[in-house]
N, C-alpha and C positions, 0 to 999 in steps of 0.2 A: 243659200246666201251668194249672191252673186255681184261683184263689181264690175262696172264698164267703165274703161279707162281711154281716154282720148291721147292721141299721137301728138309731139310737136317737134321742131327743130331745135335745138339749144342754140344754132349758130344764126339761124335766122329769125328766132323768136317768132315763130308763127306755127300755127296748126298743120299738120301735115294731112294732104287730100289726095286720094287716089287719080284725081285726074287734074290734079294742079290748079284746080279753080276753087280759090278762096272764099268765094261766094258762096259757093255748092255746100250747104250744110249735110246734105244726104252722102257726100262724098268723104265725110271726115273718116279717119281711120281710125277705129276703135277696137278695144280688145277685152273680153269679157273672162273674169276671173271668177272661180267657184270654190267655197270652202277654204276660205284661207284666214290665218292669224292676222293679218292687216285687218281686216273687216270685223274680227272678234274685238280687237283691241279698240278700233276707229270705227265703229259702225255710222251709218247715215252720213258719210263724208266723202267728196268728189275728189277723184285723184287723177292723175295722169302720168305718162311716160314722156320722158325727154329722151332724143335721140341724139348721139354723139358718136364721133369716130377717133381714131389716133391723133387727127390734126386738131382737136378740140382745144380749146385754151380756158383756163381756170375760171376767167371771168364771164364765159358763156353759161357756165353753171348757174348763174344769178339769174339768169333770163328766163321768162315765163309768161305767156299772153295774159294771163289773169292777175300776176302778181303772185303767185303761189311760189313756195320755197322747196328745196330738196331736202327730203325726209330719209330715204333711204336708197341703197343701190344694192344691183346684182349683177356684176359684171358691166356689160355697158348699158344695162336698163337702169335708168333713173327714176325714181318715183317722186312724185311733186304733190303736194298738197297744202292748204291752208296753214299759215304760221301757227295758228294756235292747237294744230296737232303736235306742234314740236313738245308741249309740256307733257304729253304721254310718250312719244319718242325719247325723251331724256330720262323718263323714268325706266324704260325698257332697256336702252342701250347709253348709259352716262358717259361713257367712253366712245368718242366719235368714230373711230375707226371701226367699232363693232356694228356701225350702221351701214357699214359695206361688208363686213366680214359676214355677217348673219341676216343680209337683205333678202337671201332665197328663204330662208325660214319663213317671214313674212309673207313673200310674195307666191311662194309655191301652191299649187292648188292641189287641196285632198281630194279622195274618190268620194268619200264619207266624212263625217263630221258628227260628234255630240257634245253636249253641254250638260255635265251632270255633278251632283255633289257627290263624291266618293271618298274613301277611305285610303291614303297613298302613304306607302312606306318608303321612306327615302334613306337609301344606304349608301355608304361611304364604298365606293368599290374597289378602294384599295387595300380597306382593314375589315369592311365588314360591319362597322359600327352602324347601328342603326334605332339609335336612343332605347335599347333596352327592350324591346319589343320581342325580337326572334333572338335565337341565339347565333352569334357573329359569325360562327363558322358556317352555318347553313346559309344566312343571308349574304357570306362573300361568294357562295357558289352559285347564287341566284341572279348575280348582275356581273357585269363585265365592262368593257368600255362603250358609253351609251346603249346598254344592253340590259333591258330589265323583263318584267314579267307582267302579264295579264290575266285576270281571272276568265275562264271558258263564258261565264255569264255575259262579261263587258265585251269580251272579244265578240260575240255573235251581235251584240247591240251595236258595236262601232262597224264591223264590217259587213252586216246583215246576211252573214253566213248562216244557216239552218245548223242546230245541234247536229251532231253526228258527221258532218262534212269535214274532208279532211282539213286539219289545221295547218295553217302558213304563217309564218313569221311577219309580223307587222311593222313595217317601216311608218314613223308616226312623227305627229309635229304636236306641241301641246302648250298651253299657257292658261294663266290666272291674273286677276288684278287686285288692287289693295280693295280689302273689304269682302273677298270672296272665300274667305275661310280663315283658318288659324294663322297661316302665314300672310302678314300683311303687307308682301312686298310684290311687284309687278314681276311674274316670271314667265320665262318661254324656252323652248329646248327641241329637241329632237333626239331620234333613236330607234331603237328596235325593240319590238317587246314580243315574247314567246308565250302563247297561250299556255298555261300552269294552273292545275288545282290548288288553290292557296288554302284549303281548309284543314290540310295535316301540317301545318308548320311546327317547328319545335319551339315554343313560346319560351321565353327565358323565365316567365312568371307565370304559373298553371291558375292563378286567379285572374290573370289578366288576358285575355286572349281574343282581341278585338278581330272583327272581320275585315280583310285587306283584300281591296278590290286592283290594287296597282303597287308594283315595286319600281321604283326609278333609282338609276345610280346618280351620285353627284354629277358624274361627267356627262350627264344629258342636259343639265341645267347651263344655258349659255348667257352671255351677256354682263358677266359679274368681274371680268379682268381680273380674275385671281392671280395671275402671274406678275401683275405689276409690282415693281421692287420696292414702290411706295405704298403697297396695299391695295385691296380691291376697292373698285370705284363704286361697287354696290355690295350691300351685305349678302353674303353667302348664305344660302337655306343650312340649316343644320340637320343631320341625320336624324331621324324619327318619325312619327306617325300624323299625318295631318289630315283632316277633313276640310275638303276644298271643292267649291265648284270650279271644276275645269274645263276647259275647252281641250279635246282630244280628235285630231286628224289622223284618218289613214291616209298615208301618202301613197303607199303601193303594199303588195303582198309578195312574198318572196316566191319566187317559180322553181318548180319542181326542176333538179337536176342543177340549180343555181345557188350558190352561197354567196353571201356578201362576204368580203375580206375581212370588213370591220368586226364579223360576227365571230370568224375562224380564229382568228390571232389570238383574242384574248381567252377564248375557250380552249382552243388546243396548243397552246404555244411549243409543247415539244413535239407534238406531229408536225407543225409547221417547220421546225427547225430540222427536220430529218427531210421532210419533203425537199425543202429548198436547197437541201445538199445534193440530193438526187437530182433536182433539177440543172443544178449547176453544173453537175458532171455529165448530164446529158448535153447541155447546151456546149460545153467545151469539146465534146466529142463532135457535134455537129459542126462548129467553126472549122475544124480542123479538116473536114471533108467536103466541105461547101461548095469547093472548086471542083471534086470530080463528081459528074452526074452519075457515075456508076455506082459509087458509095453512097450517095445519096439515096 
């Protein structure tokens, strides 16, 4: 899955050419993106990137050589497409601010991606509530802030790692559409997944032990505007087991010797507190001696 996007200048309302020759089609600056959520949700569409700087004006955002409209943004990257695409964008991000806050989720390339029908357990990472499928106390331990679990079989399929290779934590993107399963709302999100055997779970009902491929926390689901004082702008998914056709992308794998801070904090809050106290003590001592080269 590859997108090819042309670049244009929002101020001049012109395509950008490497040789500044607007008549030379071959010099038109283009960018390729592979395995993106954008292409999953809006296949067979043409998109382009608008360039702006700190001196850009609001009215310039409405410019486009072909009359396309602004769909999403990621920092200074402005994504434009056909106005008909706004129907899907509004279902994904009904609150307009989310189209900028989460634009990188849609535009970020993934190393590998799959689209499969999976059994997905959604867990409230604050309470462990999961629709009564497994015991809440166990579910609570399996999730954290945007942190979930993936079965070894699915891990191998997603990352193209062979069984027996050293496991790594997966930074991921995911999404599904209306009609893709038991949940009938457009969803998207991100987070990290740890490979884990999910065959020895403590089921709440011994007569109901469904196969689980993926465990996702509520915090991984984005674009619901859940903190809106007037109520969420999109129905939030409820904890429970869902059979869904899901697009799942591997953004990156953890590197040996490196740990994402977003994983450490929810997993080891006590240890982090102790470490930060020690770090503060060392920083204070270094501050005292920094002007004396002999002490440093």
